[in-house]
C-alpha positions in Angstrom: 80.1 110.5 97.2 79.8 107.6 98.7 82.3 104.9 99.8 85.1 104.6 96.8 82.5 103.6 94.7 82.0 100.0 96.3 85.7 99.3 95.6 87.5 97.4 98.7 91.1 97.9 98.4 93.5 95.6 96.8 91.0 94.5 94.2 91.3 95.0 90.7 88.4 93.5 88.1 87.9 90.2 87.2 87.2 91.1 84.1 89.0 93.9 81.1 87.7 95.2 78.4 90.6 94.1 75.7 89.1 96.5 72.6 86.6 96.3 69.9 84.0 94.5 72.8 86.6 91.7 74.0 86.3 91.1 77.6 89.4 89.2 79.1 89.6 88.0 82.3 92.4 89.6 84.8 93.4 86.0 85.7 95.0 85.8 81.5 97.1 88.6 82.0 100.4 88.7 82.6 101.7 89.0 86.4 103.5 92.8 85.7 99.9 93.9 84.3 97.6 92.7 87.0 100.5 94.3 89.7 100.6 97.8 87.5 96.7 97.6 87.9 96.6 96.6 91.8 99.4 99.9 92.5 97.1 102.3 90.4 93.9 101.3 91.8 96.4 101.5 95.7 97.0 105.2 94.5 93.6 105.8 93.6 92.8 104.6 97.0 94.8 106.4 98.8 94.0 109.6 96.8 90.5 109.3 97.6 91.2 109.3 101.4 93.5 112.3 100.8 92.0 114.3 98.8 88.5 113.0 97.6 87.5 116.2 95.4 90.6 115.3 93.4 89.6 111.7 93.7 86.4 112.6 91.7 87.5 115.3 89.5 90.2 112.9 88.0 88.2 110.4 87.7 85.4 112.0 86.5 87.3 113.8 83.8 88.8 110.4 82.4 85.1 108.4 82.3 84.2 111.5 80.0 87.5 111.1 78.0 87.0 107.3 77.6 83.0 108.4 76.4 83.8 111.3 74.2 86.5 108.8 72.5 84.0 106.0 72.2 81.5 108.4 70.8 84.1 109.3 67.9 84.5 105.8 66.8 80.8 105.3 67.3 80.7 102.6 69.7 77.5 102.8 71.8 77.5 103.5 75.3 76.9 100.1 77.1 74.5 101.0 80.0 72.7 102.5 77.6 68.8 101.4 77.5 69.4 99.4 80.9 66.8 100.5 83.8 
C-alpha cells in the first residue's frame, strides 16, 4: 500500500457528501463536526503507522459496507464509467 492514500496528516476533505447526492463545504460544518473529522483522520493515521494491515482491512471493510448500502438504495457508484 502507498502513503496513506496520499492524505496528509491534519487534513480533511474540502467537501463532504451530505446525502442524496448533495455536497457541502467543510467550512459550512459546525466546528464540533470538523474536530471529530480531524480526530478520526488522526486515529486512522496512527493505525496506519502502527499496523498497516489492520488499517487496510478496516478501510476496505468500510468501503465495502458503503458500496453495499449504495447498491441497496439503487444508487450507482459515481466512479463507474470514469477512465
